[in-house]
N, C-alpha and C positions, 0 to 999 in steps of 0.2 A: 504493499500500499504506499503510495507516494504522498508527500506533503506538499500542498500547493505553495509555490514560491510567493513570498510576500512582495507586494508592490513597493512598500516602504518598510524598512527595518532599521531601527536605531539600537545600538548596543552600548550600554554603560557610558552614556554621554555625560561629560563634566564641563562646567564653565565656571570660572572664578573671576571676580573683579577685586583685585587686591587681596585682602584676607577673607573676603566674603565669598562663599560658595553659593552661587545662584541656581545652578542646575547640578544635581548630585546623583550620579549614577543612574540616569534615566534610560530605560529600555522600553521599546514599543514595536509592535508588528501589526501592519495593516495590509489586508488583502485587497485585490482588485474589487471595485464596487462597494467597498466597506467605508462607512463614515464612523470615525473615531473622534470623540470630543475629549480634549485636554481641558479638564475642569478644575477650577480652584480660585481662591481669592486673589485679589490684586497683589502683585509683588512675589508670587510664589514660584515664578520662573517659567510660566507657560510661554510668553511671547519670546523669551530668550531661546527656549527650545525650538520654537518655530523658526526663528531667524537662523539658527545653526543648520537646521535641515535645508533651508532655502539657500544657504551659502553666504548670507549677509554677515553672520558672526562665525568665527572659527572656534571650535571647541578646544579645550585644553587636552582632552583625551576622549576616547570612544570612537565608535564607527557608525557611518551612515551608509545604508545600502538601498539602491533602487533597482528593482527587478533582478536581484541577485548580483548586481555589480556594485562594488564599493566605490562610493563617490567622495568619501572623506574618512581619514583616520588621523592618527597623530603625526604622520610623516608627510602626507600629501592630501590635496583637496582639489576636486573638480570645480571649475568656474560655475557660478549660478546658472548662467545661460545654457550650459551643457548638461543640466541635471534633469531636464524634462519635468520641471516642477513649476506649477502656476501659483501665483500669489493673489490674494484678495484681502484688502485691508479695510479697517473701520471707516476711513474717509473716502473710499471708492477710488480716489486718485485719478479721476477722469481728466483728460486734457481739455481745458475750457475753450481753446481756439480750434478744436477739431469737432466735426459733427459726430453724431452717434455712429454712423457707418465708419468714419475714419478712426474713431476710438477703437472700434471692434477689430478692424484689420491691422491696427498698429502692431508691429512686431512680426506680422506674417511674412513669409517669403514665398517665392514661386510666382506663377502667372497671375496678373492682376485680376483676370476673370475668375480664377479659382478663389482668390482672396475674397472677392465680392460675393461669390456664391456662398462661401462659408459664413460671411457676416449675415447675409440674408437668411440663411438656414437658422442661425442662432437667434437672430432678432425675431423671426417668426415664432420660434419656440418659447420666447419670453414675452410674446405679444407686443412687440415694439416696432414692427416693420414700418408702421405709419409715421414713426419718428426718425426715420432714416437720415434725413437732412437737418434735423434739429440739433441745437447745441445743448450741452449739459445744463446750462443755467435755466433753459426753458422746461426742464423736466422736474417732476416731483422727486422727493427722496427715494420713494420706492422704485420709480422708473430708473433713477440713476443707479440704484443697487443692481437692477437687472441688466443694465448695460455693462456694469463692472463685471458681473458674472459672465456675460456673453464674451467679453474681452478676455477674461481669464481662461475660458474654455476654448477660445478660438484656435490656439496652436495645438489643441488636443494633448494637453499635458497628461503624463501618466499619473501625477499626483497633484492635488490642489490643496494648498495651505490657506486657511481662512482665519484671520485674526479679528475677532469681535465684529463680524461683518454686518450684523443686524442692529447693533446697539444704537445707531443714530436714527432709527426709524420709529415713527409713531407707533404706540402700542396696538392701535387698531389695525395697522397695516402689517405688523410684524409676523403674526401667525401665518397669514396667507402667503407672504413673500417667502418665509422659511419653507413652507410646504412646496411651493413652486420650485424653489432652489433644490430641494431634496430630490424631487421628481426628475429634474433635468440631470443632476449629478448621477443618479442611478442609471439613466438612459445612456450616459456617456461612459459608464463602467469605470469612473475615475475613483481612485483611492483618495479619501478626504481626511485631512486632519484639521479639525475646527477647534480654535481656542475660544473659550468663553468663561465668564465668571457667573453665569446664570444657570442654575441647576435645571430650571424648567426648559430652557432651550436645549440643553444637553440631553434631557430625557426625551424631548420631542424629536430630535434629529438623529441621535446616535444609535449605531448598532452596538457600540462599545464605548464605555466611559473610562477614562483614566483620571482618577481623582488625585490632584497634586497638592502638596503642602510643603512649605519650606524647602523647595527645590527637589523634592522626591515624589515619586508616585507611590502613594500609600495603599491604594486599592484600585483594581481594574476589573472590568467585566461588563456584562449586559446591564442596562439601566435597572431592570427589575431586581437583579441580584444586589446591586449597590444599595437600593432603597430598602430592600427587605432583609439584608444581612450586612448592616453597616460595620465598618472596621472599628469604630469607637464612637463615643458620644459626640465628639466634634464633627466627625463625618456624618452622623445621623442628623445633626442640627443644620448641616449645610444644605440638606435636601428639604427640610421642613421644620416648622416649629416643633418644639418638644417640651414635655413636662419632665422634671427631674425630682425624684424622691430619694433623699439621702438615707443611708442605712450603714450597718456594720455586720460583717459576717461572723456567725457563731454556729459552729457545727454544720458548716456548708449551707446555712440558711441565713437570709437577710430579712429581718422583721420590718413590717411597714403597716400603715393603717389598713392596707388591703390584704393583710395576711403575710405569710412567709413565702419568700422567693428562693428557689434553689440557686446556689452560687457555687457549683462544683469546681474544684481546683484552686479555690482561693483559701488561704490560711485564715484561721480565726483572728479577728481584729482588723481585717482589711476593710477600709472604708470604701463603700461602693455607691454608685449612682444607678438607680433603677429608672429607666427612661421609657416614656410612652408618648406617642403623638396625640395631639388634642382630638383628632377624629376617631381615636380608638378608646377614649374615655366614654363609658356608657352611663347614661343618666336614667335612674329608676325613681319612681315615686309611689309611695304607699300611703293611702289615706289615713291609716292608723298610726302613721309616724314611725313605722318599723321598717328597717331595711330588709331587702330580700335575703333569702337563705343563702349561705355560702355554697359554692359549687366548685368542682374540680377545675372547670374552665375559667371562671371569673374570680375565684377566690372569695374574699370577704368584702362585703359592702362597707363603705365608709361615708360618713355624713359630711357634707360641705355646705357652707353658707354662701349664697350668691352675693358677690361684691359688685359685679357689673355684667350687663348683657347688651350686646350690640348686634344689629343685623348688618352684615357686610356683603350683601349681594345674593350669592347662591346659598349662603349658610348663615347661621347665628353663632356667635362666639360668646361663651359664658365663662366668667372667671369665678372660681370658688376659693374661699378660705376654708381649709380642712379643719374641722373642730378638734381633732386629736393632735394637731401639730400647727405650726405656723406656716405650713407649706401652702402656696397658691398654685392651684391647678386650673388649666384651661381645657374646655371641652368645646367641640364644634358639632353643630346639629344641622342637618339639611333643612332648608326653608326657614320659616320664621318661628323662633321659639324665644320668648322674651319674659322669663320669670322675674318676679319682683326682687329688688335688692333686699337682702336679709332673709329671703326664703330658704328653708333647709331642704336639700335634696340628697338622695342617696346615689353614690357613684360606685361603679366597678370598673376594673381594668382587665381585659382578657389576657390571660397568661401568655398566650402565643404571640401577642403584640408587644410585649414588654422585653427590654434588654437590660442585662445586668453588666455594668462596666466598672472596673476598678477606678476609683476617683483619680482624676488627673491632677498633677501638681499645678 
């Protein structure tokens, strides 16, 4: 059984600026037609990694391979224009003095008729053929983004690097433009590395996410796996809001208002955070003022006093002060649910939706 050759592979990439290590031993493998998102907060090394792959930055060590051919290592490097790598940046970088058609054919070689045909084909696919003779200033932000995409794909690069390409777009346009972009990239069978700091964008576009922190990739895999099996509390909070219940391990168990949680492998005395997302906090109410009976699935019910309730569009967000501790928990409920401030309600948390992490320093 043969393993498919990666369109892009980077091995143990390192980059330092003075005494600071910005990219620390980063490795990635992207197949043809695959979209990988390099996700992380600002300053974690995402864009520097992208620039090294493009050939704009030179790594201190490590290797970069394109279609099984090494284009960079510690001893030699291939010029950016010879790597068959396309670039698409946040500001689109369209030439203001060139028409849409001229922007798309810029950098193409060969017969002029073939260049024009390629431009017309791509502009058709992004719905902008009618703007062939327009200049960038006459286009909307979304239209400029689609011209930049057509220009990046015109030379038929084997790999496309995208650095926060949608961040300048209006929220109402962004989802549609992202979906159109993804469809076109799949049709071209291009391997894509997309840099973003927005988890929602990574979840929407990526076949695989590489979560980056402090210059290193701490976890990678399919979006579902990163969301449902986070590496640690910080990784979990990067993808969504979280509730944190503090506890301490005693006999492989951590005691909470919601009952005991298993903490296997952690020695007695270990301080832990039990983490659950607001959408997984279940609200129950009994007219007699008694909580529901304990279950193996949801554990023990705990009483919370409503501190604030807000309707935020598709759901309601309720904040509770737990009566057995000073912990504040948030719960989200679909549609409109607006309990009164001071109202006492019973809460449970499904065991399978909770994570136990050793407390981070």
